[in-house]
C-alpha positions in Angstrom: -1.3 -2.5 296.7 1.6 -4.2 294.9 1.4 -7.7 293.6 4.5 -10.2 293.9 6.4 -11.2 290.7 6.9 -14.2 289.5 10.6 -15.8 289.5 10.6 -15.9 285.9 9.7 -12.0 286.5 12.5 -11.6 288.4 15.1 -13.1 286.4 14.0 -11.2 283.5 14.6 -8.2 285.3 18.1 -9.3 286.4 19.2 -10.4 282.7 18.0 -6.9 281.5 19.5 -5.1 284.5 23.2 -6.7 282.4 23.1 -5.4 279.4 27.4 -6.0 279.3 26.5 -9.4 280.2 25.8 -12.2 277.0 25.8 -15.3 278.9 24.4 -16.5 282.6 25.2 -19.5 284.7 22.3 -20.6 287.1 24.0 -19.6 290.0 23.7 -16.5 289.2 20.0 -16.6 290.1 20.5 -19.0 293.1 19.7 -16.2 295.8 16.3 -15.9 294.1 14.9 -19.2 294.8 15.9 -23.0 295.2 17.6 -24.6 292.0 15.1 -26.8 290.9 12.7 -23.6 290.0 15.5 -21.8 288.2 16.4 -24.2 286.4 12.2 -24.5 285.7 11.7 -20.9 285.2 15.4 -21.2 282.6 13.8 -24.0 280.6 10.8 -21.9 280.3 12.7 -19.0 278.8 14.7 -21.4 276.5 10.8 -22.2 275.2 9.5 -19.4 274.9 13.1 -18.0 272.6 14.4 -15.6 275.3 17.6 -17.5 276.0 20.2 -20.4 274.4 21.0 -23.0 276.4 24.8 -23.0 275.5 25.6 -25.8 277.4 25.5 -27.1 281.8 24.1 -24.1 284.1 25.4 -22.3 280.2 22.6 -19.7 278.8 23.1 -17.2 276.6 20.7 -14.2 275.5 18.0 -14.8 272.2 16.8 -12.9 269.7 14.2 -15.0 267.2 15.6 -14.8 263.3 13.9 -13.0 260.5 14.8 -15.5 258.5 14.2 -19.4 260.4 12.0 -18.1 263.1 14.5 -19.7 265.5 16.3 -18.5 268.5 20.0 -17.8 267.6 22.7 -16.7 270.5 22.9 -12.9 270.9 26.0 -11.4 271.5 28.5 -8.9 270.1 31.2 -10.8 269.4 29.6 -14.3 268.2 29.8 -17.4 269.8 33.4 -17.3 270.5 33.2 -14.4 272.3 29.7 -16.3 274.4 31.6 -19.2 275.0 35.1 -17.5 276.4 32.4 -15.3 279.0 31.0 -18.4 280.0 35.0 -19.6 280.4 36.0 -16.4 282.4 32.0 -16.9 284.9 33.2 -20.2 285.1 36.4 -19.6 286.7 38.4 -21.3 283.7 41.5 -20.3 282.7 42.0 -19.7 279.4 44.0 -18.0 276.3 43.8 -17.4 272.8 45.3 -20.1 270.6 49.0 -20.5 269.3 47.3 -19.6 265.7 44.9 -16.3 266.5 47.7 -15.2 268.5 50.2 -15.5 265.0 47.4 -14.1 263.0 46.6 -10.9 265.5 50.5 -10.5 265.9 50.7 -10.2 262.1 53.1 -13.7 261.8 50.0 -15.5 259.9 47.4 -14.2 257.0 44.8 -17.2 257.8 42.4 -16.5 260.3 41.1 -18.6 262.8 37.4 -20.0 261.5 36.9 -22.8 264.3 36.2 -21.2 267.6 38.9 -23.0 269.9 40.5 -21.7 273.2 43.8 -23.1 275.1 42.4 -23.8 278.9 44.7 -24.0 281.8 43.3 -26.8 283.8 40.8 -29.2 284.1 37.3 -28.1 281.5 35.0 -31.0 280.6 31.6 -29.2 280.2 30.8 -28.7 276.1 29.8 -25.6 275.1 27.7 -25.3 271.8 25.0 -23.2 269.8 23.6 -25.3 267.6 26.1 -26.6 265.5 28.6 -24.6 266.5 31.0 -26.2 269.1 34.3 -24.8 271.6 36.7 -26.9 270.8 39.2 -27.3 273.8 42.9 -26.9 273.7 45.6 -27.7 276.2 
């Protein structure tokens, strides 16, 4: 006889199946249970250092740092790539900043260091990972 899987196990398997995604929204798990239960399960995964909370309703994959033992964001393209993926999933239109475009086109040799994105329309959430925060350019 099969045992019933818990909500946390269902969320973990869904996260494992989405290998290309590094960022997850709470609305992606809404069909599994109620919002309060989903948030409780996601908070448990954050406590277990399997996810990192990036902002309101936005979570990212995490790995435990060998140096500090703290969870860090696991994204192939870093925090900026994860933030862009979150903006895309939230339905926010964004584009690279003028400094990043100039660097990519070879007009500048200065590499943009801070995670900055130009946002079209309204967006007021904060996305951050530790000390790094996404800077919004209008």
